[in-house]
PDB file of N, CA, C and O in Angstrom:
ATOM      1  N   UNK A   1     -40.822  25.948 -29.508  1.00  0.00           N
ATOM      2  CA  UNK A   1     -39.622  26.772 -29.338  1.00  0.00           C
ATOM      3  C   UNK A   1     -38.814  26.466 -28.085  1.00  0.00           C
ATOM      4  O   UNK A   1     -37.610  26.214 -28.145  1.00  0.00           O
ATOM      5  N   UNK A   2     -39.565  26.495 -26.852  1.00  0.00           N
ATOM      6  CA  UNK A   2     -39.005  26.366 -25.594  1.00  0.00           C
ATOM      7  C   UNK A   2     -38.285  24.824 -25.590  1.00  0.00           C
ATOM      8  O   UNK A   2     -37.143  24.628 -25.172  1.00  0.00           O
ATOM      9  N   UNK A   3     -39.023  23.951 -26.043  1.00  0.00           N
ATOM     10  CA  UNK A   3     -38.559  22.555 -26.026  1.00  0.00           C
ATOM     11  C   UNK A   3     -37.240  22.454 -26.697  1.00  0.00           C
ATOM     12  O   UNK A   3     -36.370  21.705 -26.250  1.00  0.00           O
ATOM     13  N   UNK A   4     -37.060  23.186 -27.760  1.00  0.00           N
ATOM     14  CA  UNK A   4     -35.796  23.072 -28.614  1.00  0.00           C
ATOM     15  C   UNK A   4     -34.676  23.582 -27.778  1.00  0.00           C
ATOM     16  O   UNK A   4     -33.595  22.994 -27.739  1.00  0.00           O
ATOM     17  N   UNK A   5     -34.940  24.747 -27.061  1.00  0.00           N
ATOM     18  CA  UNK A   5     -33.887  25.316 -26.190  1.00  0.00           C
ATOM     19  C   UNK A   5     -33.480  24.361 -25.141  1.00  0.00           C
ATOM     20  O   UNK A   5     -32.292  24.261 -24.837  1.00  0.00           O
ATOM     21  N   UNK A   6     -34.406  23.644 -24.561  1.00  0.00           N
ATOM     22  CA  UNK A   6     -34.006  22.716 -23.565  1.00  0.00           C
ATOM     23  C   UNK A   6     -33.123  21.568 -23.990  1.00  0.00           C
ATOM     24  O   UNK A   6     -32.150  21.175 -23.347  1.00  0.00           O
ATOM     25  N   UNK A   7     -33.599  21.011 -25.260  1.00  0.00           N
ATOM     26  CA  UNK A   7     -32.764  20.032 -25.810  1.00  0.00           C
ATOM     27  C   UNK A   7     -31.324  20.612 -26.064  1.00  0.00           C
ATOM     28  O   UNK A   7     -30.353  19.888 -25.847  1.00  0.00           O
ATOM     29  N   UNK A   8     -31.183  21.726 -26.458  1.00  0.00           N
ATOM     30  CA  UNK A   8     -29.845  22.432 -26.690  1.00  0.00           C
ATOM     31  C   UNK A   8     -29.071  22.324 -25.463  1.00  0.00           C
ATOM     32  O   UNK A   8     -27.922  21.883 -25.478  1.00  0.00           O
ATOM     33  N   UNK A   9     -29.765  22.784 -24.198  1.00  0.00           N
ATOM     34  CA  UNK A   9     -29.007  22.911 -23.066  1.00  0.00           C
ATOM     35  C   UNK A   9     -28.675  21.335 -22.562  1.00  0.00           C
ATOM     36  O   UNK A   9     -27.576  21.116 -22.051  1.00  0.00           O
ATOM     37  N   UNK A  10     -29.440  20.482 -22.684  1.00  0.00           N
ATOM     38  CA  UNK A  10     -29.232  19.178 -22.431  1.00  0.00           C
ATOM     39  C   UNK A  10     -27.974  18.709 -23.181  1.00  0.00           C
ATOM     40  O   UNK A  10     -27.036  18.233 -22.541  1.00  0.00           O
ATOM     41  N   UNK A  11     -27.933  18.814 -24.354  1.00  0.00           N
ATOM     42  CA  UNK A  11     -26.829  18.387 -25.258  1.00  0.00           C
ATOM     43  C   UNK A  11     -25.481  19.085 -24.793  1.00  0.00           C
ATOM     44  O   UNK A  11     -24.451  18.411 -24.798  1.00  0.00           O
ATOM     45  N   UNK A  12     -25.450  20.428 -24.387  1.00  0.00           N
ATOM     46  CA  UNK A  12     -24.296  21.089 -24.102  1.00  0.00           C
ATOM     47  C   UNK A  12     -24.018  20.552 -22.514  1.00  0.00           C
ATOM     48  O   UNK A  12     -22.855  20.639 -22.120  1.00  0.00           O
ATOM     49  N   UNK A  13     -24.829  20.115 -21.776  1.00  0.00           N
ATOM     50  CA  UNK A  13     -24.521  19.604 -20.495  1.00  0.00           C
ATOM     51  C   UNK A  13     -23.783  18.369 -20.612  1.00  0.00           C
ATOM     52  O   UNK A  13     -22.758  18.167 -19.961  1.00  0.00           O
ATOM     53  N   UNK A  14     -24.344  17.417 -21.539  1.00  0.00           N
ATOM     54  CA  UNK A  14     -23.752  16.110 -21.798  1.00  0.00           C
ATOM     55  C   UNK A  14     -22.320  16.317 -22.331  1.00  0.00           C
ATOM     56  O   UNK A  14     -21.376  15.628 -21.944  1.00  0.00           O
ATOM     57  N   UNK A  15     -22.212  17.310 -23.242  1.00  0.00           N
ATOM     58  CA  UNK A  15     -20.950  17.617 -23.917  1.00  0.00           C
ATOM     59  C   UNK A  15     -19.864  17.988 -22.656  1.00  0.00           C
ATOM     60  O   UNK A  15     -18.764  17.444 -22.563  1.00  0.00           O
ATOM     61  N   UNK A  16     -20.319  18.908 -21.802  1.00  0.00           N
ATOM     62  CA  UNK A  16     -19.577  19.198 -20.640  1.00  0.00           C
ATOM     63  C   UNK A  16     -19.105  18.060 -19.742  1.00  0.00           C
ATOM     64  O   UNK A  16     -17.960  17.940 -19.304  1.00  0.00           O
ATOM     65  N   UNK A  17     -20.196  17.192 -19.509  1.00  0.00           N
ATOM     66  CA  UNK A  17     -19.891  16.163 -18.761  1.00  0.00           C
ATOM     67  C   UNK A  17     -18.800  14.989 -19.429  1.00  0.00           C
ATOM     68  O   UNK A  17     -18.005  14.317 -18.772  1.00  0.00           O
ATOM     69  N   UNK A  18     -18.975  14.949 -20.748  1.00  0.00           N
ATOM     70  CA  UNK A  18     -18.064  14.132 -21.553  1.00  0.00           C
ATOM     71  C   UNK A  18     -16.563  14.758 -21.394  1.00  0.00           C
ATOM     72  O   UNK A  18     -15.584  14.045 -21.174  1.00  0.00           O
ATOM     73  N   UNK A  19     -16.506  16.099 -21.524  1.00  0.00           N
ATOM     74  CA  UNK A  19     -15.205  16.721 -21.301  1.00  0.00           C
ATOM     75  C   UNK A  19     -14.612  16.549 -19.975  1.00  0.00           C
ATOM     76  O   UNK A  19     -13.420  16.286 -19.815  1.00  0.00           O
ATOM     77  N   UNK A  20     -15.503  16.708 -18.972  1.00  0.00           N
ATOM     78  CA  UNK A  20     -14.993  16.540 -17.659  1.00  0.00           C
ATOM     79  C   UNK A  20     -14.566  15.219 -17.344  1.00  0.00           C
ATOM     80  O   UNK A  20     -13.628  15.018 -16.573  1.00  0.00           O
ATOM     81  N   UNK A  21     -15.281  14.200 -17.968  1.00  0.00           N
ATOM     82  CA  UNK A  21     -14.752  12.810 -17.684  1.00  0.00           C
ATOM     83  C   UNK A  21     -13.426  12.478 -18.360  1.00  0.00           C
ATOM     84  O   UNK A  21     -12.621  11.702 -17.844  1.00  0.00           O
ATOM     85  N   UNK A  22     -13.208  13.117 -19.590  1.00  0.00           N
ATOM     86  CA  UNK A  22     -11.970  12.935 -20.329  1.00  0.00           C
ATOM     87  C   UNK A  22     -10.964  13.547 -19.568  1.00  0.00           C
ATOM     88  O   UNK A  22      -9.879  12.989 -19.401  1.00  0.00           O
ATOM     89  N   UNK A  23     -11.269  14.821 -19.015  1.00  0.00           N
ATOM     90  CA  UNK A  23     -10.072  15.594 -18.338  1.00  0.00           C
ATOM     91  C   UNK A  23      -9.833  14.751 -17.029  1.00  0.00           C
ATOM     92  O   UNK A  23      -8.672  14.670 -16.630  1.00  0.00           O
ATOM     93  N   UNK A  24     -10.782  14.151 -16.364  1.00  0.00           N
ATOM     94  CA  UNK A  24     -10.495  13.365 -15.127  1.00  0.00           C
ATOM     95  C   UNK A  24      -9.657  12.060 -15.379  1.00  0.00           C
ATOM     96  O   UNK A  24      -8.819  11.584 -14.613  1.00  0.00           O
ATOM     97  N   UNK A  25     -10.035  11.591 -16.562  1.00  0.00           N
ATOM     98  CA  UNK A  25      -9.336  10.339 -16.994  1.00  0.00           C
ATOM     99  C   UNK A  25      -7.989  10.664 -17.352  1.00  0.00           C
ATOM    100  O   UNK A  25      -7.073  10.004 -16.862  1.00  0.00           O
ATOM    101  N   UNK A  26      -7.763  11.580 -18.131  1.00  0.00           N
ATOM    102  CA  UNK A  26      -6.477  12.183 -18.502  1.00  0.00           C
ATOM    103  C   UNK A  26      -5.415  12.546 -17.288  1.00  0.00           C
ATOM    104  O   UNK A  26      -4.214  12.275 -17.280  1.00  0.00           O
ATOM    105  N   UNK A  27      -6.146  13.207 -16.302  1.00  0.00           N
ATOM    106  CA  UNK A  27      -5.366  13.623 -15.087  1.00  0.00           C
ATOM    107  C   UNK A  27      -5.018  12.485 -14.416  1.00  0.00           C
ATOM    108  O   UNK A  27      -3.900  12.466 -13.903  1.00  0.00           O
ATOM    109  N   UNK A  28      -5.912  11.289 -14.279  1.00  0.00           N
ATOM    110  CA  UNK A  28      -5.561  10.098 -13.477  1.00  0.00           C
ATOM    111  C   UNK A  28      -4.353   9.341 -14.204  1.00  0.00           C
ATOM    112  O   UNK A  28      -3.430   8.814 -13.583  1.00  0.00           O
ATOM    113  N   UNK A  29      -4.470   9.353 -15.538  1.00  0.00           N
ATOM    114  CA  UNK A  29      -3.337   8.709 -16.328  1.00  0.00           C
ATOM    115  C   UNK A  29      -2.079   9.445 -16.061  1.00  0.00           C
ATOM    116  O   UNK A  29      -1.014   8.866 -15.845  1.00  0.00           O
ATOM    117  N   UNK A  30      -2.230  10.804 -16.079  1.00  0.00           N
ATOM    118  CA  UNK A  30      -0.923  11.680 -15.784  1.00  0.00           C
ATOM    119  C   UNK A  30      -0.214  11.370 -14.610  1.00  0.00           C
ATOM    120  O   UNK A  30       1.010  11.265 -14.530  1.00  0.00           O
ATOM    121  N   UNK A  31      -1.162  11.205 -13.556  1.00  0.00           N
ATOM    122  CA  UNK A  31      -0.687  10.889 -12.113  1.00  0.00           C
ATOM    123  C   UNK A  31       0.019   9.459 -12.113  1.00  0.00           C
ATOM    124  O   UNK A  31       1.080   9.240 -11.528  1.00  0.00           O
ATOM    125  N   UNK A  32      -0.651   8.581 -12.791  1.00  0.00           N
ATOM    126  CA  UNK A  32      -0.056   7.075 -12.718  1.00  0.00           C
ATOM    127  C   UNK A  32       1.214   7.232 -13.602  1.00  0.00           C
ATOM    128  O   UNK A  32       2.221   6.588 -13.307  1.00  0.00           O
ATOM    129  N   UNK A  33       1.202   7.993 -14.580  1.00  0.00           N
ATOM    130  CA  UNK A  33       2.450   7.982 -15.352  1.00  0.00           C
ATOM    131  C   UNK A  33       3.696   8.724 -14.614  1.00  0.00           C
ATOM    132  O   UNK A  33       4.867   8.372 -14.760  1.00  0.00           O
ATOM    133  N   UNK A  34       3.298   9.715 -13.867  1.00  0.00           N
ATOM    134  CA  UNK A  34       4.370  10.320 -13.136  1.00  0.00           C
ATOM    135  C   UNK A  34       4.880   9.373 -11.944  1.00  0.00           C
ATOM    136  O   UNK A  34       6.067   9.309 -11.625  1.00  0.00           O
ATOM    137  N   UNK A  35       3.820   8.618 -11.297  1.00  0.00           N
ATOM    138  CA  UNK A  35       4.241   7.675 -10.219  1.00  0.00           C
ATOM    139  C   UNK A  35       5.056   6.502 -10.903  1.00  0.00           C
ATOM    140  O   UNK A  35       5.964   5.932 -10.299  1.00  0.00           O
ATOM    141  N   UNK A  36       4.696   6.184 -12.148  1.00  0.00           N
ATOM    142  CA  UNK A  36       5.576   5.102 -12.667  1.00  0.00           C
ATOM    143  C   UNK A  36       6.938   5.498 -13.032  1.00  0.00           C
ATOM    144  O   UNK A  36       7.884   4.736 -12.835  1.00  0.00           O
ATOM    145  N   UNK A  37       7.072   6.603 -13.530  1.00  0.00           N
ATOM    146  CA  UNK A  37       8.427   7.223 -13.903  1.00  0.00           C
ATOM    147  C   UNK A  37       9.291   7.497 -12.488  1.00  0.00           C
ATOM    148  O   UNK A  37      10.507   7.309 -12.460  1.00  0.00           O
ATOM    149  N   UNK A  38       8.671   7.880 -11.523  1.00  0.00           N
ATOM    150  CA  UNK A  38       9.327   8.088 -10.230  1.00  0.00           C
ATOM    151  C   UNK A  38       9.695   6.609  -9.665  1.00  0.00           C
ATOM    152  O   UNK A  38      10.768   6.439  -9.088  1.00  0.00           O
ATOM    153  N   UNK A  39       8.910   5.704  -9.822  1.00  0.00           N
ATOM    154  CA  UNK A  39       9.285   4.377  -9.355  1.00  0.00           C
ATOM    155  C   UNK A  39      10.263   3.786 -10.209  1.00  0.00           C
ATOM    156  O   UNK A  39      11.162   3.159  -9.650  1.00  0.00           O
ATOM    157  N   UNK A  40      10.267   3.867 -11.554  1.00  0.00           N
ATOM    158  CA  UNK A  40      11.478   3.497 -12.360  1.00  0.00           C
ATOM    159  C   UNK A  40      12.806   4.165 -12.067  1.00  0.00           C
ATOM    160  O   UNK A  40      13.844   3.504 -12.100  1.00  0.00           O
ATOM    161  N   UNK A  41      12.800   5.451 -11.782  1.00  0.00           N
ATOM    162  CA  UNK A  41      13.950   6.159 -11.366  1.00  0.00           C
ATOM    163  C   UNK A  41      14.462   5.715 -10.019  1.00  0.00           C
ATOM    164  O   UNK A  41      15.669   5.567  -9.826  1.00  0.00           O
ATOM    165  N   UNK A  42      13.440   5.474  -8.967  1.00  0.00           N
ATOM    166  CA  UNK A  42      13.999   4.850  -7.707  1.00  0.00           C
ATOM    167  C   UNK A  42      14.528   3.552  -7.976  1.00  0.00           C
ATOM    168  O   UNK A  42      15.556   3.303  -7.347  1.00  0.00           O
ATOM    169  N   UNK A  43      14.084   2.605  -8.782  1.00  0.00           N
ATOM    170  CA  UNK A  43      14.575   1.423  -8.922  1.00  0.00           C
ATOM    171  C   UNK A  43      15.977   1.458  -9.650  1.00  0.00           C
ATOM    172  O   UNK A  43      16.862   0.660  -9.344  1.00  0.00           O
ATOM    173  N   UNK A  44      16.133   2.392 -10.598  1.00  0.00           N
ATOM    174  CA  UNK A  44      17.418   2.636 -11.146  1.00  0.00           C
ATOM    175  C   UNK A  44      18.518   3.103 -10.146  1.00  0.00           C
ATOM    176  O   UNK A  44      19.670   2.669 -10.172  1.00  0.00           O
ATOM    177  N   UNK A  45      18.057   4.016  -9.274  1.00  0.00           N
ATOM    178  CA  UNK A  45      18.886   4.542  -8.266  1.00  0.00           C
ATOM    179  C   UNK A  45      19.397   3.293  -7.312  1.00  0.00           C
ATOM    180  O   UNK A  45      20.558   3.183  -6.918  1.00  0.00           O
ATOM    181  N   UNK A  46      18.355   2.398  -7.020  1.00  0.00           N
ATOM    182  CA  UNK A  46      18.799   1.318  -6.201  1.00  0.00           C
ATOM    183  C   UNK A  46      19.733   0.317  -6.801  1.00  0.00           C
ATOM    184  O   UNK A  46      20.604  -0.255  -6.146  1.00  0.00           O
ATOM    185  N   UNK A  47      19.492   0.112  -8.207  1.00  0.00           N
ATOM    186  CA  UNK A  47      20.375  -0.808  -8.860  1.00  0.00           C
ATOM    187  C   UNK A  47      21.750  -0.197  -8.732  1.00  0.00           C
ATOM    188  O   UNK A  47      22.665  -0.841  -8.219  1.00  0.00           O
ATOM    189  N   UNK A  48      21.929   1.099  -9.210  1.00  0.00           N
ATOM    190  CA  UNK A  48      23.294   1.779  -9.231  1.00  0.00           C
ATOM    191  C   UNK A  48      23.802   1.705  -7.632  1.00  0.00           C
ATOM    192  O   UNK A  48      24.956   1.302  -7.481  1.00  0.00           O
ATOM    193  N   UNK A  49      23.203   1.985  -6.676  1.00  0.00           N
ATOM    194  CA  UNK A  49      23.640   1.865  -5.394  1.00  0.00           C
ATOM    195  C   UNK A  49      24.192   0.334  -5.129  1.00  0.00           C
ATOM    196  O   UNK A  49      25.204   0.092  -4.473  1.00  0.00           O
ATOM    197  N   UNK A  50      23.440  -0.553  -5.687  1.00  0.00           N
ATOM    198  CA  UNK A  50      23.792  -2.047  -5.522  1.00  0.00           C
ATOM    199  C   UNK A  50      25.136  -2.279  -6.255  1.00  0.00           C
ATOM    200  O   UNK A  50      26.017  -3.009  -5.800  1.00  0.00           O
ATOM    201  N   UNK A  51      25.218  -1.680  -7.292  1.00  0.00           N
ATOM    202  CA  UNK A  51      26.570  -1.959  -8.201  1.00  0.00           C
ATOM    203  C   UNK A  51      27.680  -1.188  -7.504  1.00  0.00           C
ATOM    204  O   UNK A  51      28.810  -1.671  -7.568  1.00  0.00           O
ATOM    205  N   UNK A  52      27.489  -0.001  -6.819  1.00  0.00           N
ATOM    206  CA  UNK A  52      28.513   0.632  -6.269  1.00  0.00           C
ATOM    207  C   UNK A  52      28.788   0.007  -4.858  1.00  0.00           C
ATOM    208  O   UNK A  52      29.704   0.441  -4.159  1.00  0.00           O
TER     209      UNK A  52
END
């Protein structure tokens, strides 16, 4: 019985780790996405300044 409980805890820990990894990955992608948007906006502003 005890062995079964340990297995259950291990599975939940692995699931938690997987969710943590996915959250970290999503967070990193979000930061990269924001940085890319900021960079594109900055490039557009520079282009407009060049035209003016």
